[in-house]
C-alpha positions, 0 to 999 in steps of 0.5 A, a space after each residue: 285288126 283294122 275296125 272297119 274290117 272288123 265291122 264288116 266280118 260282123 256283118 258277113 258273120 250275121 249273114 252266113 250263119 243265117 244262111 248256113 244254119 240248120 233249122 228245126 225243120 231239117 228232116 235229119 235233125 232234131 233242134 237239139 241235135 241242129 245246134 250241136 251240129 252247128 257248134 261242132 262245125 264251128 269249133 273244128 273251123 276256128 279253134 285248132 288253128 287258134 290254139 296252135 298259134 297261141 301255143 306258138 306265141 307262148 313258146 316265142 313270147 318273150 321274144 315276141 314282147 322284146 320285138 314289140 317293145 322296139 316297135 313301139 318305141 320306135 313308132 309310138 302309137 298316135 296317142 303317146 305324146 312325143 316323150 324321150 323317156 317312153 319305155 313301153 313294157 308289154 306283158 302278156 299273162 300266159 302263165 295265169 290260169 284265169 288267162 288259160 281258161 278264158 283263151 280255151 274258152 274263147 271268153 276272154 273278150 267278155 272280161 275287162 282287161 282280158 281282150 288283148 292279152 296275147 301278141 295275136 289279134 284275137 279280141 274280135 275272135 271272142 267277140 265272134 264266139 259270143 254271137 255264135 253262143 247266143 245266136 240260136 236265142 237270137 233265131 228264136 227272137 227273130 221269130 217272135 219279135 218285131 225286127 225293128 225292136 230288135 234293130 232299135 235295142 241292138 243300136 241303142 246298146 251299142 251307141 251306149 257300150 263305150 260309155 258303159 264298158 269303155 272306149 279303147 283308152 278312155 274308161 267306161 262307167 262300169 268297166 274298161 274294155 280296150 278293145 270293142 270285144 264284148 258282144 254288147 258293142 257290135 250286135 247290131 253289125 251281126 243284125 245288119 248282116 242277118 237282115 240281108 240274109 233274111 231278105 235273101 232267104 225270102 227272095 230264093 223262096 220265091 215270095 214276092 215282097 210287097 213294096 211295104 215290106 221292102 221298105 221295112 227291111 231297109 228301115 230295119 238295116 238303117 237302124 241296125 247300121 247307124 251307130 257304125 262309121 260312115 265308111 262302114 255304112 258305105 261299106 255295107 251298102 256295097 255288101 247289099 249290092 254284092 249279096 244280092 247280085 245287083 253288081 254282076 261284074 263285082 260277083 265275078 271279080 271275086 269268083 276268080 280263083 285268086 281271090 277265092 283262094 285268099 277267101 279260103 285262107 283269110 283266116 289263117 291270114 287274120 291270125 297269123 300276119 301279126 306273128 310275121 309283121 312283128 318280126 319282120 318290122 323289127 328286123 327293118 328297124 334294126 338292119 336298114 335305113 327304114 326309120 328314116 324313110 317317109 311313112 309312105 315308103 315305110 308302109 310300102 316296103 313293109 307291105 311288099 316284104 310281108 304280104 308274100 310271107 302272110 300268104 305263103 304261111 297261110 297256105 301252109 296253115 291252111 293245108 296243115 292246120 285248118 283243113 284236117 280238123 274241118 274234116 274231122 268236125 264234118 265226120 262227128 256231124 255226119 255221125 249225128 246225121 246217120 243216128 237221126 235216121 
């Protein structure tokens, strides 16, 4: 998953969690049941599709590994020097008990060396679940401590995380994460989204923000996004304009039916696209003059073939695998409500 997409996804997650969290002032639920309803909802939203595709990956593990090796051999990663002897050997340790426990609990991203051990692009999913785990604590901290202090803390640990825990191919002082899958890498991105949500909640509550308050919001947000790339910072400002309704034409654009539908199936797109991309690119390499084309032509050909297949597959997964468990999760949440009345 592209780093820009991951960072924006984390910003959006922090934003949505603040807006959707059922706080303790809800008349129907106690704080404990409020938290439980949150975790029930997120589990039934995320886990069923992930477990389904994880099982599918296990059933086709040998084939996917072989295709993955051919693709890497044909198009070596940019960090691999041109070497005729380069022979990738993909190993996904599905048979390991540790692997099974960590993936069932979504904690694999918090263990060095386990963050990229499936054919799925799931390391960012573990990062997301780590955020969900600490989110109730973060809400308390945002009520008790100065936001600027929290923003500085999150940005400082994000700045030092690559040096301490590794940065892709480079090992850190304490460990080596091949992907920024530990919460310390991106806590600041979650905070950046939370700040926008808090601003909206105050505005929607009819609170008139003073100039000093607005400047404080801006300062906290700026501190949160400082460790991110320039492109992500630009995208963050566009996100603020969109979230606060400053660019109405963008709101209207994203509300059209096709784009709304893509948003609905986006989780399926995210999880299944590699499982479709890999065999298609393997097929192109072995049955067409695909390799001889320019990189731009290869990209366009792959996109034209893969995109409709990914969207069609994601639509099926959304209807058959995603939606039923979400309804089941809502059923359990309603049971919590009924017992609280």
